[in-house]
N, C-alpha and C positions, 0 to 999 in steps of 0.2 A: 364508492365501493370500500367496504371494510378491508383492512390490510390482510387479515387472515383469509378472506375469500380470494383476494388477489393472489396471495401466495399459493393457495391450493390450485387456482386456475393456471397460474404460470408454471407451477411444478408439473401439472398434467401435460401442458404443451411441451415442456422441456423433456419429459420422459418420452413423448411421442416422436421427438427428434425430427421434426419437419413433416411428419405424416399427419393425416387428418385425425381429429378426435371427435367422435359423434356427440351431438347435443345431449343424447340420452346418457352417455358415459359421463359427461361433465355434470349433468343434473344429479347423477348418482354419487359422484365424488363430492359435490358440494351440498348434497341433500336439499336440493331446491327444484323448482319447476323449470321446464324448458324455456318458458317466457322469461324467468329470472336470469337464466343463462344468457339469453339474447341481450338483456340489459347490461350484464357484466361485460359482454363482448364489446358493446357500444362504448362503455366506459374506458376500456383499453384503447379503442380507436381514438377517443378524445385525447388520450395521453400520447398519441403519435405512433402507436403500433399499427402496422398494416396487416389485417387479417383477411383470409379468404374463407368464404362460406360457400359450400357446395351441397346442394340437396342430396340427401341420403348418404353423404359422406361425413359432413360435420364441418369443423373449423380447423384452420391451422394458421400459425403465424408466419408471414412472409418476410417482413422486415421489422426491426426494432429501431426506435429513435435513438440517436447518439446522445443519450442523457445518462446521468449516473444516479437515477432514481432507484428506490427500493425495488420496483418491478424489474427494471433493466438488469440489476445485479442478481436478483433471485432466480431469474429464468436462465438455466444453464449453470448455476453455481454448484461446483463439485466439492462441497465440504460436508463434514458431519456435524460440526457445531459452530465453526467460525463464520460470522456474517449471516447467521440465520435471523438475527434481529438487526435491522438496518434503520437508522434514523437519518432520513434523507431531507436535506434543507436546500432551499433555493439560494438563500443568502444567509451568512452568519458572520460574526466578527472573527471567530476562530473555532474550527472543529475541535481543537485541543481543549479549549475552555469548556465547550459544550460536553465533551467526553468526561472531563474531570467532574463536572456537575452530575452527570448521569451515573458515574461510578459511585459517587457518594450517595446517590439515591438507590443503590443496590441493584442497578441494571446488571444483568448477568454477563459472565465472561463470554467473549466473542462478539459483543455488541459493536457495531461499526457506525460511526457518525461520518457522513459524507455530505459535501456541499458543492453546488455549482459555482459558488463565488465566496471568497473570504474578504472582508473589509479590513481586517487587522490580523492577517496571517503572520505567523512568526516562526523564525528558525531558532537555531541554537544561539545562546547568549542574547536572547530577546531581539535578535535582528528581524527586521521586517521581511516578509515573504510576499512577493508579487503573485497575486492569485486572481487573474481576471476571469470573468464569467464564461462558462461553457468551453473552456480550453484545457483545463488540467484536471488532475486528480488531487483533491484536497480532502483527506480523510484521516480519522483517528480511530484507533482500535483499542478496546478495553480488554486486557488480559488479567487474569487473577491466579497466577501460579502460586502454589504453596512452597515458597522459597524464601530464604533470607535476603535482605536488600542488596547485599554485595554481589548477588547473582544478576542483578538487573542490567548492568551494562552489556552483557552478552546478547540481550534482546535487540539492541541496535544492530549488532553484527548478523544475527539470525535473520532479521528483517531485510538487511542489505542483500544477503544471498537470495532470499525469496524474491526480491524485486529484480535483481540482476537476471535471474533465470526466467522470470515472467516477461521481461523486456525481450530477452533473446528468443523465447518461445513464440511471442506474438508478433514481433517486428523483424526478427532476423538480425537486429543490431547487436553490437558487442560492447556494452558499457563496462566501465571499470569502477572499483570502489576506491575512494580516497578516505583514508581513516580520519575521524571515526565514523562520520555519518553522511558523507556526500557520495553521490553516484554521478560519474562524468561520462560524456561522449565526446570524443575528439578534444579532450582537455577542458570542456566546458560543462558546467553543472546542469544536470537534467532532473535530479531528484535530491531532496534532503529528507533526513529522518530525524525526528525529535522524540526521544524517549524520556518520559517523566514518571515519577513515582508517587504513590500514596502508600505510606508504610509506617509501621512502628519500628522500634530499634531492631527487633529480631524477626519481623514478619512483613512481607509484602501484602498490602491489601489490593492494590491495583497497579498495573503498569499501563500507562497510556502511550501508545505509539502513534505519533503523528507522521504522516507521509504527505509530502508536497511534490507532485510530479508534473513537470512541464510536458504535456502531451501534444496538444495541437496548436500552440501559439505559432503564428507566422512571423512575428517580430517581437522585439523587446525594447523597453525604454533605453535611451542612449547610455545610461549609467550601468546597464546590465548586458549590453550587446557583446562585450568582450569576454564575459565570464559565464553567461547563461545560454542554453540552447534548449530545443524541444525535440521530442521524438519525430514530430512531423517535419521539422527543418532537416534533421539528419537523414530521415528515410525518404523525404521528397513526396510524401503523401500523408493524408490524415489517418490516424490510427483509431481503433475502437476503444474508447475509454472504459466502457463497461466490461469488455472482454479482459482488458488489462487488470481491472479490479478483481475479476473472478479468478484469474490465474495467480495474482498476488496472494489472495486469500487462501487458495488451494495450497500454494507452496508454503505459506507461512504456517498453516495448520500442520502440514506434514513435518516441517522442521521443528516446530514447537513440540510436537509429539515425540520426535526423535530426541530432542534435547532433554525432555522430561524423563524419558526412559533410559537413554544411553549416555547422556552428558554431551559435552561440547566438541569432543575431539574430531569427529567426522565433519561437522559443520565448519569448524575452524580450518580444516584442510581446503574446503571449498572456498571459504572466504579468502584465504591467502592466495588461491589460484586466480581470483578475480581482482586482487588488490593491486593498485597502481604503484604503491610506494615500496613494497617489499623488495629488498636487495638494492635499493637506490639510495643515493645521498640525499638527505633531506634536512630542512631546518624546521624544528618544532618550536613554535612560539607559545610559551605557557604564560600563566599570570606572573611567574617569577622571573621570566627571561627567556632567551632563545638558546636552544641547544642544537648543534649541527652534528650530523653523523650518518651512519648507515642504518636504515630500518631493517631489523633482523626478522621481524615477524610479530605475532601477537601471542600472549599467554592464554591459558585456558579461561582466564577471567576477562579477556578482551583488552588487556593492557599492552600498549605498543612497546617493544624492546628496541632501544636505540643505542648503537655502539658509537661513542664519540672518538675524536681523533687521538685521544690519549689512551684509548683502550678500555674506557669505563663504559659499562652498560647501564643505561638509564631506563627506569620504568616511567612511561609517559601515560598519564591517566586522562588528561584532557589538554588539547592544544590545537592550534591552527597549523596545518602542515604545508610547507612549500617544498616542492621537489626541485633539486638542483637541475637546471636546464641541460647541463652537460651529460647527465645520466638518464634524462627523460627520453 
């Protein structure tokens, strides 16, 4: 089935919101015969959708497979432009690498690359990211804001707020942000965000936002058990990955639009509300050394303000943060 036909079909079911859609209505939407509609319905069944067909009523979707395919995300996606083009892969080395390539091929803003498995997933500072099949959300988003490159770091923070609120909305869990790009549950990492640029000196061409979320892993390798967790482990039940993706994209589009129209101030307040380190004693390990002090907050540019024991305020642009256990 062509992806445009799939998209139209799934949008029709999404708008019906669980009600039946007649074969005639679907034929008119797609501009094809009733027989062709039946074939398209069978193709959806092959992909794991459970559809009910009732004479004189039509068709409706009963259940969707827990996959993060293009179809799964498009049905029920509540965005105007973000995620309308989805490149869905079974296996890839890295969604981030694939998104970089597509951005250079002039794929439009809002394109999402998502995979069921990454064989060479990576986090910040080229660290490996554990991405087993059918368990997590491994995706990269192409944004093309008309902004200078120094504005790019805010997009990590905007994405963090979008993800935190998506997790809260879909699972009821209450994660926290660890500056600059980690999301934690009960002190363990559940999500990482990697923001990378394609830019000239004065103009962003593309921002590639990589999101790695541990959704339904039941266990982790020994070397990760103490530092990583998943939504399913914390909630005690499996979560819908496609629903999470939909809500992340909805939130990210909303905050992106807010940022482009109004600036960072209101998003910054939300970020600081969810931040783990603000007001606490921390150690910031940078490439030049370690600085210990109190995390005061972030600037409009997303820079962390750190007050050291001598009363000097430091601007921290990139660091690994450790929170003093006495203040945690």
